[in-house]
C-alpha positions as semicolon CSV with decimal commas, in nm:
position;residue;x (nm);y (nm);z (nm)
1;M;14,027;13,854;6,228
2;P;14,325;13,940;6,004
3;D;14,634;13,720;6,016
4;I;14,915;13,934;6,162
5;D;15,273;13,800;6,176
6;D;15,404;14,048;6,436
7;P;15,295;13,937;6,788
8;G;15,321;14,300;6,903
9;Q;15,047;14,392;6,656
10;M;14,816;14,100;6,746
11;P;14,517;14,143;6,971
12;P;14,560;13,954;7,304
13;D;14,308;13,682;7,211
14;Q;14,485;13,606;6,883
15;R;14,824;13,599;7,058
16;L;14,686;13,354;7,317
17;S;14,542;13,139;7,038
18;E;14,879;13,131;6,858
19;I;15,060;13,029;7,178
20;A;14,805;12,756;7,249
21;A;14,846;12,620;6,894
22;I;15,225;12,610;6,925
23;L;15,208;12,431;7,261
24;A;14,949;12,184;7,131
25;R;15,164;12,095;6,827
26;G;15,467;12,047;7,052
27;F;15,274;11,827;7,294
28;L;15,132;11,610;7,015
29;R;15,479;11,575;6,861
30;W;15,627;11,473;7,197
31;R;15,344;11,224;7,255
32;K;15,393;11,069;6,910
33;L;15,769;11,030;6,972
34;A;15,709;10,884;7,319
35;K;15,473;10,621;7,176
36;S;15,722;10,520;6,908
37;A;16,006;10,473;7,161
38;P;16,131;10,115;7,217
39;N;16,008;10,110;7,580
40;P;15,736;10,377;7,607
41;G;15,697;10,510;7,957
42;K;16,014;10,343;8,086
43;S;16,354;10,498;8,143
44;P;16,629;10,376;7,911
45;E;16,841;10,091;8,041
46;I;17,215;10,131;8,091
47;P;17,409;9,901;7,857
48;Q;17,596;9,613;8,020
49;N;17,928;9,720;7,867
50;S;17,915;10,083;7,989
51;P;18,230;10,205;8,168
52;K;18,233;10,201;8,544
53;P;18,281;10,534;8,722
54;G;18,640;10,586;8,818
55;P;18,965;10,748;8,715
56;T;18,913;10,666;8,345
57;C;18,585;10,862;8,327
58;L;18,571;11,237;8,281
59;A;18,566;11,419;8,611
60;V;18,652;11,757;8,758
61;P;18,992;11,745;8,927
62;A;19,008;11,819;9,299
63;K;19,235;12,117;9,236
64;T;19,176;12,349;8,940
65;R;19,469;12,526;8,777
66;L;19,405;12,856;8,606
67;I;19,630;12,934;8,315
68;G;19,650;13,282;8,174
69;R;19,791;13,628;8,219
70;A;19,693;13,845;8,514
71;G;19,635;14,212;8,462
């Protein structure tokens, strides 16, 4: 089977094979990164010195003002 770069020119079986190879490489890369994480399989912990939610954190104001020209 010739190696064709344009997916529109590939036969369906070759296109499916290319997609499967891309997904497999991505999965193996993700798995390798997950295994090298400090706590594999666990969610990251929130640092003790993280800011508490409140007025100092970014938030959407209750009332939004639109600035600009109409018309």
